VOGU-3710 file (C-alpha; in Angstrom, 3 decimals, decimal comma):
1> xxxxxxxxxx> 0,271/25,937/-82,322  -3,496/25,363/-81,478  -2,856/21,896/-82,751  -0,087/21,030/-80,226  -2,290/22,740/-77,494  -5,223/20,416/-78,181  -2,847/17,435/-78,127  -1,542/18,483/-74,761  -4,969/18,912/-73,361  -5,948/15,569/-74,571
11> xxxxxxxxxx> -2,966/14,050/-72,966  -3,608/15,589/-69,940  -7,177/14,442/-69,926  -6,190/10,882/-70,697  -3,514/10,767/-67,907  -6,288/12,338/-65,493  -8,727/9,650/-66,521  -6,137/6,837/-66,269  -5,289/8,081/-62,837  -8,938/8,295/-61,735
21> xxxxxxxxxx> -9,272/4,659/-62,786  -6,321/3,688/-60,502  -8,360/4,700/-57,548  -11,602/2,748/-56,123  -13,697/3,272/-52,903  -14,370/0,349/-50,831  -17,450/0,546/-48,595  -18,794/-1,702/-45,991  -20,109/-2,258/-42,525  -18,472/-4,139/-39,479
31> xxxxxxxxxx> -20,819/-6,040/-36,951  -20,818/-8,453/-34,007  -21,521/-11,624/-35,361  -23,641/-12,705/-32,006  -25,380/-9,653/-31,229  -25,788/-8,243/-34,876  -24,914/-4,753/-33,617  -22,534/-2,427/-35,456  -19,036/-2,072/-34,224  -17,478/1,623/-33,926
41> xxxxxxxxxx> -13,832/2,536/-34,322  -12,694/-0,876/-36,172  -9,713/-0,109/-38,057  -9,723/-1,200/-41,622  -6,373/-1,338/-43,319  -4,985/-2,444/-46,462  -2,458/-5,256/-45,199  1,184/-4,048/-45,300  0,355/-0,506/-45,855  -0,653/2,753/-44,227
51> xxxxxxxxxx> -3,880/2,847/-46,212  -6,503/2,803/-43,361  -9,796/4,122/-42,071  -12,127/3,432/-39,241  -15,734/2,562/-38,737  -18,166/5,107/-37,828  -20,926/4,830/-34,894  -23,104/2,836/-37,417  -20,151/0,306/-38,010  -19,856/1,750/-41,844
61> xxxxxxxxxx> -16,475/2,551/-43,437  -15,308/4,096/-46,756  -11,673/3,317/-47,944  -9,925/4,762/-50,994  -7,484/2,604/-52,319  -5,823/1,163/-55,568  -7,503/-1,212/-57,952  -6,776/-4,923/-58,061  -7,051/-7,558/-55,561  -6,019/-6,886/-52,183
71> xxxxxxxxxx> -6,305/-7,974/-48,268  -8,054/-5,888/-45,878  -7,049/-6,141/-42,232  -9,689/-5,619/-39,742  -8,942/-4,780/-36,154  -11,396/-4,153/-33,153  -10,511/-4,180/-29,627  -11,660/-7,318/-28,029  -11,783/-9,244/-31,139  -9,019/-11,353/-33,123
81> xxxxxxxxxx> -7,660/-9,527/-35,995  -9,214/-10,789/-39,249  -7,865/-10,644/-42,828  -10,585/-10,261/-45,715  -9,615/-11,067/-49,136  -11,004/-8,453/-51,572  -11,096/-9,168/-55,364  -10,649/-6,470/-58,219  -14,344/-6,399/-58,714  -15,573/-6,199/-55,279
91> xxxxxxxxxx> -16,385/-2,636/-53,849  -18,856/-3,466/-50,876  -18,176/-5,641/-47,816  -20,027/-6,865/-44,800  -17,769/-8,173/-42,182  -18,916/-10,157/-39,017  -16,504/-10,291/-36,147  -16,792/-12,970/-33,639  -15,410/-12,813/-29,930  -13,005/-15,580/-29,061
101> xxxxxxxxxx> -14,554/-18,467/-26,933  -11,822/-18,890/-24,642  -11,017/-22,157/-23,344  -11,014/-23,041/-19,571  -7,408/-22,309/-19,343  -7,660/-19,048/-21,107  -10,510/-17,359/-19,407  -10,161/-19,128/-15,864  -7,858/-18,290/-13,105  -6,344/-20,599/-10,474
111> xxxxxxxxxx> -7,221/-19,984/-6,848  -4,951/-22,322/-4,855  -7,023/-23,961/-2,184  -5,495/-25,719/0,829  -7,718/-28,470/2,043  -11,066/-29,083/0,249  -13,895/-27,381/-1,861  -17,302/-27,533/-0,506  -16,151/-30,227/2,141  -15,557/-32,810/-0,489
121> xxxxxxxxxx> -11,745/-34,272/-0,470  -10,570/-37,543/-1,449  -7,800/-39,168/0,174  -6,894/-36,689/3,087  -6,244/-38,112/6,173  -7,081/-36,565/9,542  -3,237/-35,210/9,907  -2,812/-34,601/6,458  -2,670/-31,280/4,426  -3,211/-31,451/0,795
131> xxxxxxxxxx> -3,283/-28,576/-1,713  -6,139/-28,638/-4,463  -6,343/-26,325/-7,268  -9,734/-24,739/-7,749  -10,754/-23,195/-11,112  -12,572/-19,945/-10,802  -13,559/-17,610/-13,490  -11,103/-14,611/-13,626  -11,795/-10,952/-14,435  -11,661/-11,346/-18,096
141> xxxxxxxxxx> -15,217/-12,627/-18,110  -17,765/-10,658/-16,334  -20,642/-11,936/-14,332  -18,484/-14,813/-13,735  -17,467/-16,901/-10,624  -14,249/-16,813/-8,519  -12,925/-19,510/-6,519  -12,092/-19,210/-2,866  -9,607/-20,339/-0,088  -10,412/-23,230/2,192
151> xxxxxxxxxx> -8,410/-24,910/4,749  -8,297/-28,195/6,488  -6,364/-29,376/9,426  -7,279/-32,712/11,019  -10,989/-33,057/11,397  -11,645/-29,443/11,082  -12,827/-28,040/7,837  -13,830/-24,555/6,868  -15,926/-24,693/3,869  -15,547/-22,393/0,921
161> xxxxxxxxxx> -17,863/-19,380/0,990  -20,429/-19,069/-1,792  -19,258/-18,221/-5,302  -18,993/-14,452/-5,915  -19,854/-13,002/-9,133  -17,175/-10,881/-10,877  -18,579/-7,439/-11,994  -15,262/-5,492/-12,677  -16,002/-2,556/-14,970  -14,098/-0,476/-17,244
171> xxxxxxxxxx> -15,082/2,288/-19,894  -14,577/1,246/-23,503  -11,350/2,618/-25,111  -11,915/3,809/-28,671  -8,303/3,796/-29,733  -6,848/7,016/-31,384  -6,341/6,563/-35,056  -4,363/8,648/-37,741  -5,238/12,063/-38,798  -4,007/14,018/-41,956
181> xxxxxxxxxx> -2,089/16,904/-40,892  -3,530/18,919/-43,878  -7,010/18,338/-42,932  -6,838/18,193/-39,165  -3,407/19,958/-38,204  -4,444/20,390/-34,351  -4,531/17,895/-31,653  -6,005/19,106/-28,210  -5,944/17,010/-25,109  -6,040/17,428/-21,266
191> xxxxxxxxxx> -2,778/16,240/-19,282  -3,197/12,976/-17,301  -0,910/12,292/-14,307  -2,925/9,340/-12,969  -1,260/5,859/-13,077  -4,165/3,525/-11,926  -4,081/1,572/-15,011  -0,461/0,436/-14,740  -1,058/-0,946/-11,129  -4,213/-2,703/-12,084
201> xxxxxxxxxx> -2,515/-4,459/-14,983  0,266/-5,516/-12,771  -2,373/-7,022/-10,432  -3,825/-8,896/-13,339  -0,537/-10,211/-14,667  0,608/-11,076/-11,106  -2,501/-13,167/-10,597  -1,693/-15,135/-13,816  -4,366/-13,361/-16,063  -4,143/-11,168/-19,229
211> xxxxxxxxxx> -6,023/-7,737/-18,403  -9,057/-6,797/-20,168  -8,222/-4,461/-23,162  -10,310/-1,710/-21,868  -8,449/-2,033/-18,521  -5,334/-0,818/-20,407  -4,819/2,847/-20,675  -1,712/3,288/-22,509  -0,872/7,026/-21,308  -1,302/5,900/-17,522
221> xxxxxxxxxx> 1,143/3,054/-18,191  3,690/5,423/-19,690  3,350/8,008/-17,035  3,783/5,370/-14,138  7,590/5,640/-14,550  9,815/8,536/-13,086  11,578/10,275/-15,877  14,583/12,786/-15,327  13,159/15,674/-16,868  14,902/18,933/-15,747
231> xxxxxxxxxx> 12,581/21,106/-13,508  11,241/24,579/-14,765  13,903/27,468/-13,793  11,510/30,409/-14,824  8,402/32,028/-13,645  6,242/29,125/-15,056  5,711/25,941/-12,807  5,910/23,793/-15,884  8,733/22,962/-18,266  8,123/21,654/-21,789
241> xxxxxxxxxx> 10,364/19,340/-23,704  10,215/17,848/-27,241  12,146/15,264/-29,159  11,721/12,812/-31,984  13,141/9,551/-33,377  12,179/6,561/-35,772  9,375/4,698/-34,103  10,671/1,322/-32,816  7,366/-0,617/-33,844  7,248/0,850/-37,477
251> xxxxxxxxxx> 10,441/1,906/-39,152  8,618/3,900/-41,743  7,210/6,022/-39,128  8,505/8,610/-36,511  7,666/8,859/-32,763  7,473/12,258/-31,216  7,669/12,900/-27,400  6,217/15,761/-25,817  7,250/15,956/-22,009  6,317/18,086/-19,212
261> xxxxxxxxxx> 7,947/18,595/-15,759  6,316/20,600/-12,696  8,226/22,470/-10,359  9,725/21,042/-7,168  8,680/22,580/-3,761  10,139/21,838/-0,421  7,374/20,011/1,697  7,864/22,572/4,692  6,875/25,281/2,147  3,673/23,716/1,302
271> xxxxxxxxxx> 0,428/25,161/2,482  -1,347/23,404/5,446  -3,510/20,532/4,318  -7,199/19,730/5,406  -7,835/15,978/4,489  -10,895/14,069/5,064  -10,296/10,352/4,696  -13,546/8,922/3,187  -13,410/5,157/3,719  -15,723/2,420/2,288
281> xxxxxxxxxx> -16,139/-0,098/5,118  -18,948/-1,944/3,429  -19,202/-6,020/3,215  -17,410/-5,673/-0,260  -14,217/-4,175/1,159  -13,744/-7,475/3,465  -10,569/-9,068/2,463  -6,695/-8,682/2,939  -6,250/-6,637/-0,065  -8,982/-4,177/0,644
291> xxxxxxxxxx> -9,874/-2,627/3,964  -6,838/-3,834/5,989  -4,782/-2,423/2,943  -6,673/0,814/3,138  -5,707/1,193/6,953  -1,962/0,635/6,253  -2,129/2,967/3,188  -3,788/5,852/5,343  -1,423/5,060/8,226  1,688/5,757/6,011
301> xxxxxxxxxx> -0,123/8,995/4,850  -0,671/9,811/8,388  3,063/9,559/9,232  3,829/12,292/6,685  1,459/14,676/8,189  2,539/18,100/9,964  1,267/19,844/12,935  -0,520/22,508/10,675  -2,173/19,742/8,915  -5,713/18,476/9,997
311> xxxxxxxxxx> -7,323/15,118/9,239  -10,987/14,018/9,755  -12,201/10,352/9,093  -15,589/9,497/7,367  -16,644/5,911/6,589  -19,563/4,672/4,924  -21,480/1,244/4,631  -25,087/1,053/4,964  -25,136/4,587/6,220  -22,220/7,303/6,461
321> xxxxxxxxxx> -20,676/8,409/9,786  -17,823/10,518/11,300  -15,011/8,165/12,797  -12,697/11,063/13,965  -13,571/14,733/13,833  -10,774/17,026/12,420  -7,500/16,322/14,291  -4,156/18,009/14,067  -1,566/16,124/12,211  0,670/16,217/15,354
331> xxxxxxxxxx> -1,714/13,657/17,093  -0,992/10,843/14,939  -1,655/8,273/17,685  -5,392/9,298/17,716  -5,520/9,229/14,011  -3,865/5,781/13,757  -6,213/4,247/16,618  -9,244/5,603/14,695  -7,962/3,823/11,719  -7,211/0,505/13,491
341> xxxxxxxxxx> -10,649/-0,003/14,958  -12,277/0,081/11,243  -14,331/-3,036/10,161  -15,860/-4,021/6,997  -19,646/-4,993/6,723  -22,964/-3,765/5,273  -24,058/-2,299/1,829  -22,530/0,595/0,165  -23,929/4,247/0,599  -21,214/5,658/-1,452
351> xxxxxxxxxx> -22,971/8,884/-2,246  -23,981/9,625/1,358  -20,342/9,245/2,234  -19,040/11,567/-0,229  -21,575/14,187/0,768  -20,735/13,998/4,344  -17,036/14,226/3,682  -17,712/17,207/1,667  -19,492/18,848/4,269  -16,518/18,475/6,660
361> xxxxxxxxxx> -14,177/19,596/4,254  -16,077/22,634/3,464  -16,101/23,392/7,365  -12,265/23,096/7,199  -11,715/24,919/4,215  -9,491/28,169/4,177  -8,391/29,997/1,085  -4,676/29,525/1,725  -4,894/25,670/2,291  -5,037/22,275/0,400
371> xxxxxxxxxx> -8,455/21,009/1,012  -9,027/17,580/-0,144  -11,427/14,513/0,168  -9,436/11,276/-0,332  -11,998/8,394/-1,017  -10,715/4,858/-0,667  -13,077/2,086/-2,283  -13,706/-0,445/-4,530  -16,268/1,689/-6,353  -19,139/-0,659/-5,890
381> xxxxxxxxxx> -21,821/1,976/-4,782  -25,258/0,478/-4,319  -27,045/2,356/-1,869  -28,272/5,939/-1,957  -26,917/8,553/-4,768  -24,965/6,262/-6,874  -25,575/7,056/-10,541  -22,617/8,746/-12,349  -24,623/11,857/-13,295  -25,730/12,514/-9,617
391> xxxxxxxxxx> -22,180/11,982/-8,137  -20,287/14,046/-10,816  -22,484/17,113/-10,393  -22,044/16,957/-6,854  -18,343/16,660/-7,130  -18,211/19,323/-9,905  -20,023/21,813/-7,502  -17,634/21,262/-4,768  -14,607/21,525/-7,304  -15,781/24,935/-7,699
401> xxxxxxxxxx> -15,700/25,648/-4,037  -11,848/24,622/-3,789  -12,228/21,149/-2,685  -10,710/18,506/-4,519  -11,245/14,589/-4,642  -8,577/12,017/-4,967  -9,474/8,461/-5,281  -7,549/5,325/-4,362  -8,957/1,983/-5,787  -8,801/-1,325/-3,935
411> xxxxxxxxxx> -9,713/-4,920/-4,601  -10,933/-7,119/-7,260  -13,607/-9,025/-8,686  -16,274/-6,166/-8,262  -13,985/-3,174/-9,062  -15,551/-0,380/-10,686  -12,513/1,397/-12,485  -14,852/3,408/-14,769  -16,800/4,903/-11,964  -13,631/5,752/-9,827
421> xxxxxxxxxx> -11,661/7,302/-12,821  -14,720/9,477/-13,610  -15,072/10,953/-9,963  -11,282/11,480/-9,888  -11,412/13,530/-13,152  -14,333/15,556/-12,181  -12,948/16,212/-8,467  -9,526/17,733/-9,928  -7,806/14,906/-8,243  -5,517/11,816/-8,547
431> xxxxxxxxxx> -6,574/8,386/-9,298  -4,415/5,281/-7,980  -5,210/1,683/-7,930  -3,426/0,369/-4,810  -2,587/-3,418/-5,454  -0,068/-3,787/-2,648  1,739/-1,802/0,239  4,425/-0,807/-1,980  2,047/1,166/-4,279  0,647/2,653/-0,941
441> xxxxxxxxxx> 4,172/3,659/0,050  5,071/5,408/-3,301  1,754/7,383/-3,335  2,105/8,815/0,039  5,689/8,753/0,896  7,940/8,974/-2,272  5,525/11,230/-4,004  3,671/12,952/-1,207  3,911/16,453/-2,755  2,840/15,381/-6,125
451> xxxxxxxxxx> -0,281/13,509/-4,825  -1,447/16,064/-2,473  -0,418/19,522/-3,889  -1,295/21,135/-7,019  1,141/23,611/-8,652  -0,574/24,105/-12,048  -4,467/23,198/-12,693  -6,389/22,807/-15,828  -3,211/21,994/-18,072  -3,992/21,532/-21,463
461> xxxxxxxxxx> -1,872/20,940/-24,636  -2,507/21,663/-28,412  -0,135/20,470/-30,889  -0,098/21,983/-34,426  1,637/19,655/-36,973  3,584/20,935/-40,064  2,146/19,129/-43,188  5,690/19,838/-44,860  6,872/17,014/-42,474  4,068/15,211/-41,088
471> xxxxxxxxxx> 1,349/13,506/-43,476  -0,544/12,153/-40,809  -0,426/11,607/-36,802  -1,984/9,756/-34,062  -1,789/10,340/-30,330  -0,817/7,176/-28,281  -3,359/6,897/-25,643  -5,095/9,726/-23,965  -8,317/8,670/-25,630  -10,488/9,942/-22,629
481> xxxxxxxxxx> -8,648/13,087/-22,447  -9,000/14,495/-25,923  -10,535/17,980/-26,177  -12,164/19,848/-28,921  -9,640/22,270/-30,409  -11,754/25,515/-29,178  -11,512/24,130/-25,756  -7,952/24,986/-25,600  -8,581/28,658/-25,305  -11,737/28,114/-23,216
491> xxxxxxxxxx> -10,829/28,949/-19,623  -14,101/27,531/-18,389  -13,271/23,995/-19,752  -11,817/21,734/-17,093  -8,499/19,931/-17,601  -5,811/17,693/-15,615  -3,706/19,211/-12,641  0,016/18,936/-12,064  1,263/18,324/-8,564  4,675/18,933/-7,176
501> xxxxxxxxxx> 7,296/17,396/-9,234  5,002/15,639/-11,649  6,022/14,618/-15,062  3,687/13,864/-17,927  4,641/12,167/-21,184  2,886/12,008/-24,349  3,780/10,171/-27,666  2,801/10,850/-31,088  3,226/8,418/-34,074  3,484/10,279/-37,201
511> xxxxxxxxxx> 3,689/9,230/-40,928  6,231/11,593/-42,475  5,348/13,470/-45,668  6,346/11,561/-48,735  5,521/7,994/-47,385  4,053/5,970/-50,257  0,291/5,677/-50,028  -2,458/7,617/-48,387  -2,386/7,494/-44,618  -6,090/8,164/-43,777
521> xxxxxxxxxx> -9,473/8,226/-45,569  -11,664/10,618/-43,945  -12,584/13,418/-46,263  -12,177/14,532/-49,943  -9,071/16,748/-50,778  -9,602/20,269/-49,625  -9,486/22,894/-52,478  -8,588/26,256/-50,491  -6,107/25,315/-47,671  -2,916/25,682/-49,189
531> xxxxxxxxxx> -1,498/28,461/-47,217  1,836/30,252/-46,623  3,814/28,615/-43,574  4,354/31,267/-40,845  7,788/30,566/-39,038  10,583/28,261/-39,609  10,117/25,854/-42,178  12,314/23,361/-40,278  9,650/22,938/-37,534  7,784/19,503/-37,477
541> xxxxxxxxxx> 5,118/20,994/-34,850  4,490/23,644/-32,211  3,405/22,729/-28,731  0,945/25,202/-27,108  0,258/24,693/-23,231  -2,205/26,449/-21,268  -2,267/26,452/-17,457  -3,729/28,174/-14,367  -2,129/28,980/-11,161  -3,949/26,925/-8,440
551> xxxxxxxxxx> -5,916/30,208/-7,163  -6,365/31,691/-10,648  -9,200/31,645/-13,126  -7,330/32,954/-16,155  -4,905/30,686/-18,117  -1,275/31,367/-19,247  0,212/30,449/-22,504  3,265/28,724/-23,270  5,076/27,362/-26,535  7,711/25,261/-27,562
561> xxxxxxxxxx> 8,939/24,108/-31,261  10,203/21,100/-32,462  12,911/21,062/-35,208  13,265/18,288/-37,318  15,478/15,239/-36,635  15,818/11,746/-37,966  17,548/9,851/-35,134  17,599/6,278/-34,414  15,620/5,098/-31,545  18,707/3,428/-30,082
571> xxxxxxxxxx> 20,299/6,980/-30,104  17,500/8,605/-28,275  17,759/9,667/-24,626  17,041/6,749/-22,001  13,736/7,927/-20,669  12,481/8,288/-24,408  13,531/4,741/-25,103  11,692/3,493/-21,976  8,529/5,361/-22,619  8,458/3,891/-26,308
581> xxxxxxxxxx> 8,817/0,454/-24,603  6,023/0,767/-22,283  3,816/2,186/-25,010  4,600/-0,825/-27,227  3,811/-3,176/-24,361  0,190/-1,389/-23,698  -0,455/-1,805/-27,366  0,401/-5,500/-27,228  -1,755/-5,978/-24,365  -4,710/-4,287/-26,162
591> xxxxxxxxxx> -3,879/-6,122/-29,227  -3,822/-2,787/-30,936  -4,246/-2,191/-34,766  -1,304/0,115/-34,507  1,091/-2,172/-32,582  2,961/-2,739/-36,002  5,805/-5,177/-35,633  6,151/-4,949/-31,867  6,816/-8,088/-30,023  7,201/-9,087/-26,367
601> xxxxxxxxxx> 10,880/-9,947/-27,206  11,451/-6,499/-28,503  9,699/-4,768/-25,721  12,190/-6,651/-23,449  15,225/-5,686/-25,404  14,127/-1,862/-25,539  13,272/-1,858/-21,865  16,445/-3,784/-20,885  18,616/-1,146/-22,483  16,662/1,632/-20,907
611> xxxxxxxxxx> 16,824/0,672/-17,000  19,203/3,417/-16,115  19,774/3,747/-12,314  16,321/2,612/-11,469  16,673/3,441/-7,760  13,136/2,153/-7,138  13,181/-0,953/-9,096  10,142/-0,037/-10,992  11,785/-0,687/-14,615  13,253/-4,056/-13,413
621> xxxxxxxxxx> 9,543/-5,087/-12,385  8,382/-3,916/-15,601  10,562/-6,211/-17,319  9,325/-9,186/-15,294  5,662/-8,147/-16,246  6,589/-8,367/-19,739  7,819/-11,734/-19,357  4,663/-12,755/-17,596  2,553/-11,398/-20,309  4,363/-13,176/-23,024
631> xxxxx> 3,914/-16,603/-21,143  0,103/-15,873/-20,622  -0,318/-14,712/-24,301  0,956/-17,854/-25,647  -1,665/-19,738/-23,460
//
């Protein structure tokens, strides 16, 4: 008996040794070839598998994989994807990535100029009118020059103004990666109802440019669209919905949708509004798509005001001043006249303007009212209080006093998306980019209540994944909304607000348990974490939501579970398919490491089958944007 036992132990030892020999660890570092600086959050994947990891802040990675020769796929935002062949004996790598050297046709945009550039035109007669195409650097290359429009008629010539440097600025997005459901079963984030990224991406594409990768926030693109979720019927102002289907861009994975819908409220039942229009009238706001569009946008909002609402108007350029003291919403002519007289010129004392607007809002504030500052600007603050730290501290202080800040972004070339998004987030307000009058109409007419009136504040989500069904997961988008798990129960932690009738959609891509290969390579296997499952074993996940009533300081908990399903994406609800189409498009625009097999043609097919009634035509417009992106990407 002892002999057989010894043989059994020897066999087990040999099997364990053989198994250990089948796994190796590849370590390395990824840097920028020009700057020699380390690159963080670079996805390193064994090509054709789910075996992947990502670099840390020092650009270093460690990847557990099988022995033998293989190909590693290196994918970093803003860099072309690179394949690296690794032989069977190689366990250390140094990878240098090079940003693409774009040709003129790729990184330059065409500004159509009628007449001449700088007064030099060949072959133009006194009575003739010709069109010259002038190439100017577009927003894809910062600190670059933009062309301008010049006209010539007869002997009269308007010379093109001096070149303007492009200083658009976006916060870097480190794309969410897969996490093991065994090692990190919780995913926690703040909701986001902003949609500025989508309209900004639309502006890029309509101008014949691909957007910068960091201008593409996938969650804001998804949430741009109206989804027909049922409004809550109980005491809670928010309803939770969940479902799942096979992932359209990776058939071996599944896609989970977590959706929220806030309650509808009749406009007549909404509390009075005390609004301060804070308008940037500095020189950077000159141009048809800036101050003139701002004035039209606020005129649209003015038409929605009720007699019980009040409006004041503050402007700022080199200094800040009051154009209109608090005025009843019934006196629309006076408000519109004050807007009409605004003109652009001067430097930009944004901090002084915000302070003055808050002072007036404080005078108007009452407990049972909606008091809000609405800032319209390109974000190019260059005089006075302008640092992010100073501005955010001021805004956070006023937020605690019941005054919200919503932000409307305008313009291009010097647009400061990173600053404006930060201000709106800290101010418990919405952030929208107004690229045309239709977007202004949607913001202030179609969705008037959702834009201005909060029904649930500090809304947080925490999802717990069941390892029996989920090997690993990744949240699609929401990179700048991710919270620490302990923040979920911390009522002092700020989060996003939901307005009247708002919808929120979040997608998770999951790798099902049992999928061949190891999905992530973060930590060694844990020894003590195997536990008994509490609850129904068919549950894929549990969604927990916390929110506060608008005037409350203590949060309320809601829960929803998702049972397992394996439906095809073609059998999923129309809204689910549309959200998946938009997510795939966003990942293509970002050249995401997780775009899988998605192509523009597939996005067109998915979206084309998900249009529904499309009353406002936004889904049809999306299809046209995908077509434009497909053509630009080929160039």
